[in-house]
Each structure stands twice: as C-alpha cells, then as structure tokens.
N, C-alpha and C positions, 0 to 999 in steps of 0.2 A: 545580669540578660547577652539572649542569646543578640549577635550580630542584624539579624538575618529572619522576620517575619514565615513564621511553620505553614501560611500559605506560598511564598513567594521560593521558587526553581531559578535558582539561574543559570545563564542564561547556556557554559559547556555541558549542565545536563536536560535542557528544553527539550531535545529531538522530538519529534513528531509528535506538539503544543500543537496546538487547534490556536489559525491566526483568526480575531478578530478581528471587522474591519469597520472604518464608517463609510455612509454612503453620505453629506452633506446634499439639500439640493442641484444639479442637476450635474449630480456624480452621475459613473457608471459601471453598471458590472459585470465581470464577467460573466460570457452563457447559460453556463452551470445557474449560475446563482439568479438569473433572469429570469434565464429553464423556472426557478422549480418557486425564484420571488412570485412571475404570474403567475402560478399552481396557488399559491396560497396565500392571494391578494396584495402582497408586497411593495408597499406603496412611498416606502423608506420614509415614509413621520418621523418625529424625533420621540423616541424613543421604540420604537416603532421595531420587532426583531427576529430576523431567521433565522435558523437554520437550518447549513445549504450540506446533503448528505453526497460520500465519495460515492467513484463507481464502486465501492463494499459495505456501501448497506451504513457503512461510518457519518460520524460525523467531519466533513470536510474544511465550513467554515460557514462562523455568522457573524453575516451582517448584520450591525445596527440602525436602525437610518438617526441622525444628527442634524439635521434643518441647514440654516440657512451658513453658521455657524457654530463648528465645536467646545462644546461643553467641556475641556474635564469633570467635570465635579457629577455628569449624568453615569459615567462607567458604574458609580456607589453604586447602583442598583442593577446591575449586571450577574453580579456572584449566586442572589437569586433569584432567581431565572431561569442559568446556567442549568443547562445538562452535568453531571459531572466531573470528571476529565481537568489535563493538560490543557493553560489557553495560553496565547499569546496577543497581549492586544499592536495593532498595526497603528503603534503613535510616532509619530517625532514626533524630534521639541521646539523650542519649549512644555508640550504641558506632557508628554509619553510621564513626568514625576507623580504633575501634576493629579493627572489618572492611572500611573501604580497606588499611589494612596492615597483615593477617591477607590481603590476596590478593593484595596484594602478594609478600609474604614466599615463599606459596603460590608463587607463579611463578618461583623464584629457581636459572635451571637452568645447571650450572659445563658449559660448552661446550669450555673452552681446550684439550683433545686429540678433540675431536670436534666433529663440523657442525651441531645443531639448527634448521636451518632454519622448523623450529612455533613457540621461545618464546615472540615476537612476537605470536601467529598470534590471542589470547586478552587484546583492551584492556580496561579500564576508566573511563566516561568517572569522575569524581568528582560522589562527593555533594557536594549545596549546603548548606555553613557547614565544610570539611576545610579542614583543612589545607594547602594540602594541599604548601609543602613544607618541611615540619618533615615531613608520613609518608616523603618523599618522600629525605629525607632519614637518615630511622632504615635504611628499609629497607639504600639506602645501605651502609650506618654495620653489616647485620645481612651484606650481601649479602657486603661484604673481609671479613667474620669465617669466613666460612663457605668466600672462595673462596682465604684464606690455610689454610688448615685443606684443604681439597681437592685444592692443591697441590703433587704431585708434589715429595721431601727435595732430590728431584736441581736439584728448578728453585722451594726454597725455601729454600737455604741463612740460614745465619742476613749473609752480603752481601745478600736479594734483601729480608731484613724491615728491615735496618737501608737500604734504599733507602726502601721502603716507605715507616715512620718522615721519612724526609731530607724524602717528596712532602706525605705526608700538611704538616709541620714551614715546611714554604717555603708552598704555601697561605694556613694563617694566619698566613702576622707571626710564627712561634713561634722559638726562637732549639732546637739541637741540636745536642746533644757522644756522640762515639762513642769510647772506646777498648776497642781490639781489640788483638788475643795476646798478646804476653809484655807491654808495658804497661801489661794486667792488674796485674797484680805491683809496677808503677811502684807504679802509682790506688790500689797497696791493695784488691784484685778477688780477694787470693788464690781463694776456693768455685768465683765466676766459670770458673777460665781453669785452675784441674785439671781442672773436671768437661770444659770443648772445650779439653784442649791436644792430646786422642788425633790431633782431625778432622785430617784435608789441607790446607796455608796457604789454601788460596781463603776456606778458611771453617773457618778459624780461630774462636775465639768473640772476643763483646763486648760489652757495659755500652750499648747506650746510655740517653741522656736527652734525656729533648722539658720544655724551657720553656715558661710558657703565663705573659707578665700579669705575674712576678713582681716587676718598680718595683711592684705597684701594693699599699702591704701594710698597705690599708684592708680590704681586701680576703682571704677566709677562702682558706686553700688548701688543696689537694686530689690526692693522690696517689693516682695507677695505677700498679699491681705487675702486670706481666704474666711468666712462664713463657714463657722460645722456645725450650724444646731441639727439634732441625729436625727431630730419627731419633732413638730408644729403642734403641739397639739393650742396652740394658742390662748397653751396659760388659764389660768380664772377667765380670762375670759374666752372660755375656747369657741371657739372653730365646731359649726357646723362637720355633722359625719361626710358629705359628697366634698368640705371645703379641705379634712382631713386628710380624706386615702387615701394619697400619693406625698403626704411630709415626708417618707423617709429618706426624698430628693432634695429638703432642707438643707444639707448636709450640698451643696452639691457645692459653693464658693469654694469652698475648705478642699475637696474635689480633683476642682483648677490647682490655686494656686499647689499641691502636692504633684500636680504630675506635672504641671508646664517647672518647680522648681525642678520636679526629674529629670525633666528633658533639658535641662538651662543645663546643668551641673553635664550629665550626659557628652553632650555637647562644647563642655569642655568652654564654656565663650567666657570673653577675658572681661568679668567684671569679680564683681565683691558679690555674692548676697544670702539673704536673709528670706526670711517664707516666715509667713508669722501663721495661727490655726487657733480661731477659738472654736475650739468644739465642746458642747451642753448641749443635753435635751432641755422642750422649755414641756416639762410635767409641773403633772396637776398632784397640792399635793398641802397638807397641814402649811407648810415654808412656803408653799408659790408666795413671790413676791406679788404684788396690788395694786389693782389704779387705785392710784392720789399714792399712791407709794412716793420720797421724793426719790433715783438714786445718787449714789457719787459717781466719780469716772475719777480714771486713771487721769486725766486732764485739771479734774478741781475742777469740772465744770456741773452742777448742778444740771436732774432733772427729772421733771414732774410724768409718773402713766401714767397717763390716759390710756393705754393699750394696751396687752400687757403680750394682744398678737402681734405688738410690733419690737418683741423684741433679735429682730439680724443688727439693726440699727444697734443698739445697746453694746453686745457681745463686740461692735466692727470697733465702737467708739473708744475702747481697754486695747482692743490690736491696733487698728490702725495709730496710736497714739504715741504704744511703748515701737511704731514703727520708725515715727517721726524719730525719737534717742540716738538712734540712730546715726539722721542726718544724710538718709537715702540722697542720692544727687534724680530720681525715679520711683517712682511708689505706683504700683495694679492692685486692683483691692477687685473679688472678684467674688457673689451674692446675688442669692433666688431670695431676692428682699422683699416683692413688696408684685399683688395683682397688679398693680396702676399700670404698670412695664406690658403686660399684655392686653392690656386694653387698649391700650395704645402703638404697642406697633403688635401684636400680636405675638406667639412659639418660639418663632424660627428667626426673626429679627430682635438681639440684642440692645437697650442701649448705651452708648455709649455717655460720658461726662465724664467732661472734663475742663480746667481755662485756660489752658496750655496750646494752645492755637496750631502748636506746630507739632505739640505732639495730637493733639486734632487729625492735624490730614496724617502724619504718619502712619497713628494705627488702621484707617480706612483703604490709607492706599496701600498696608502692608492685609487687609481684610480682604480687598477685589482683588493682590494678585494671584492672594489663594484661594484665595471664592469660605469665605466665612464672616462671614458679611456681620457687619455691625451700622448701627446709627446714632447719629453724634444728636443730642438733644442739650435742651437750656437746665445751666446754670440762672436760673432765671429771677434774678434777683433781688427784686420782689415782692418774689414769696415766702425773701426769709423770714420776714413781720409773723409769718402762722407758725411757726415755730418760737418767740416769745410765746415763757408762763409767768403769770401773776408772782410765783409764791416757788420760782427754780432760775435756772437761767435756760431752761429750756426746759420743750415740753416731746416726747418722745411721738404722740397722733397731733399733729398740726394743725390746724385748725379749720373747719371744712369751707372757710370759702377758698380758702386756695384751690381744693379739685389737684391738681395736677399731684395725685401725692407718687410717682418715681419721683419722683423733681423736687419736692418738697424731704424722701429719701436718703438725695440725696444734696441737699445741702447741707441737709443735719450730719450725713460722716463729712460732709467742707470743713466746722468746727472741727473736724481731727482728723482731718487729714493730717499728713509734714506737712512742713512751710520750704521747709530747705531744698530741693528740687520739684519735678510735677508732677501731679498726681493726677490718675482713671479710676475710675466706675466703673465695675460692667453690671450690671440691674440684667446676669440670664436666668432660666426659665429652667437651663439643664434637661428638658424634658423632649421628648418627641412622641403629642397628646395621639396621632394617630401615626397605623403600622401604611407602612410602604414599603416598595425594592428599594432595601440600604440602608433604609431610616425606621426598625421594629419600635415599636410603643413599649416608653423604658429609658433609661436612659441617655443624654447625648449631652458630646460634649463643645458647647460654645464660646466661641471665643479664642482657647486658648490655643490655637495653631495660627490667630492674626497677630496676641502677641509674642506667638515665639516668632515669626515673620522678621516682627518690628526688633523684637530685640535682638534677633540676629543680623538686619539690614542697619540696625547702632551702632554696635558697641562691636561688628565685626570690619 
C-alpha cells in the first residue's frame, strides 16, 4: 500500500492551504474572524463552525469551537462539513497526530455501489512532526475493517474473506493455511463445520490461519482471533426480519482481526503473529444444525445446542482452541457476539473481558490514549453454572436465570481460551446505527486502534 493516505498532502506541497483553528473557551479571535463571527452568531460552542472569507471572497480560515478542552477526535466530523479545498490543521503536538488520524477516519466513504465523486474534495496538509506513514497505515486498517463490514454478504462470503486474508499474508511474506468444507472434520474443527455446513457449496465454511515470523522463537507470540459469520439468519432458530437486516456485519470480528494483523505486520512489530479466522454462513437448509444437537469441539468438550442463533461462540471455541496450540503469550479475540452487550453499553462502547489485571489496565490505558473506547466487564464466576448442561459438557445458550448475556458468552469463550498467556475478548458492535458528521451509518472499527496501541506500547 501507499505510505501516504490519498487525502494527505505533504507539507512542501501545502502552499495556500486554508488554516483550521480551534477556539477554546476564553480564546481570542483575530479581528476578521471576530467581525464575521458577530455577523453569523458564532459563539465558539463545541463543534460550532465558522468559515471566514478573505479579502477576495475566498475561504481565508476556518474556526471551530473547541470548548474548555480540545478533543482531537472532534476533528473527525470536519471533512463532511467543510467546502472542498486544501486545509491545514492548526494543532500542536501532542494532539496533532491524533487529530490528523481523526480527520482521515471521518473522511471514510463506502462507494463500492454508489459513486461518490466528491469524496476527495477535502484534503489535508500533514502537520509538522506527524508520522504520515503510520497515520496512513492506521487509517487504512480501519477503512479495511469498515469496508468488509459494509459489503453485503453476497459479495463478502467465506471465500472473499479468505481472498483478503491471502492478500494480507502475501504482502507481508506470511504463511497462510485454509481448511474448507468437510476437511474441517478431518482436521478437527467440528464446531466450525457444524455451524457452516448448511451454506451453499461455494460458501462452504473455512478456518483461515496466517502465521508470521513463527520461526523467531526469541519473540513473543501474539494470537488474533476473529468471528467471521458472513451472514447470520439465526439458523433454524430464525431471526425476525428486523434482527436479520444488518447481519452482513456479523463477520466484523474477522474484519478486525485481519485489519489489526495487517497493521502489526506493516509496522514490523517485534512479535510472532498468528491470525485465526473462522468464516461461515449460518444458513438454513436440510443439513442445518438443530436445537438439541450435541456438537463436538476441537478441545474435546461437548456442547448442547439450545439455540442455533448463538453460533458465534461455537466457531470461536474451535478457533480459540487452535490459537492455544501455538502457546501464545497474548490472545485477543474480536466478535460481534451478543445483543446483550448493546443493551448493557450501547453501540459506541464495546465491552472488554479479561481475567488478567495487567492486560485490562494496559488495554484501557491505550484506549484512552487513542480515544478508542473500551469498558471492562466482569467474568463473573457466579454465572458459570448457567452454562451447565445435563447431557453435554456445556450448553451454548445460558440458563435464563443468569440474564447477563454478554457476560455468559464471554464465560463460554473463557473455557476455550489459551491458558499459556493473557487473553482478552472484545464484544464489538462494528456498526454506526445513526449517521452524524464523521460517522456515517454503517461499518465501524472498534477497539482496533486501542489494541494496536497496546501492542505497540507493550512490545516496542
């Protein structure tokens, strides 16, 4: 990929760029901006925008209300509100880098099916001192995850996820193996096979594994695991129409794992890396797995199916078990796993689950540093009994008395998580349910930047 984002212009090519200034509470405008602001009722409220003309009637400067404290992520909404042109952020370090990234994140447009000819009409001169290559890589990783989530299931099936994974592996010189269809049974991925076997043959389930620097045994090993349910009908426990409408996004965990894996390899972090994605379609056919079935798992635990719509944890059970066979020092998994997570924390704040205090503190600190929020939730041991089954080792639909669906889903995954190092689970939404400047309705990257910041901080 290019080392520079298409909307970023180098400082030497930035002559004539329009300055964007941020007015904090108590700040003073220059005379031209003050007079123009008085005419247009500009009060400097957070997010309020003032486009000030110069003597020739062209745009001379832009002033943005910033409130008492400037938030670099507020820049995310600017590109959708500015007239076309070349701009320069008047932001000093240490906020310049995050503000520049926010501008690029806010400029994301999904135009695969609808032309957006004005998508590059607003461009930005990179502020001095900003690492343009790294900012561009992070923005591109987030864009990849969002594009994968935004793409309809007809064009983002298991094969397309495999194709993207192969492109990522090839570009990094990494190894990749893919186990598909009935070969999943031969290679002992029974839960992945069971969930995906009802799909059409050209959308057969598969387990995708990328390995990078695995021969460097002097380096710590990081495993990234992603849920890749390309479309979730709910299976025989069919979802209602409203619940099925956006289920193209149920592969969001795989999109995040692949995008983060690519970012780690591009940044050449001093780690060994394994990326594991289970890609399936939870379809309905005569061969669909049923409520009441007992599934085997790669770990050897049997699972009683109480609800076929709790399928993500089944494929992750095999994927996490496979990750554990590499004896990782750290495992991070991403999954659009439960609606209960949204009930608990809403669409913008993903739950974080881990029983490792140092990992929790590190991830939360990194999330705060890069403004990519996470909220720690408990792996409450009192709810483990809700996973007990009469005729199997555990059940995939926790007993109703526990109620905390996101917590019990995480407890289910914990039974399969690697034990050689720390493990964390992110129950992401991967979606903006409402459109606002810088946040178009559709795919969203969540916890990706926080996890990359953590990896960069811990291993560099």
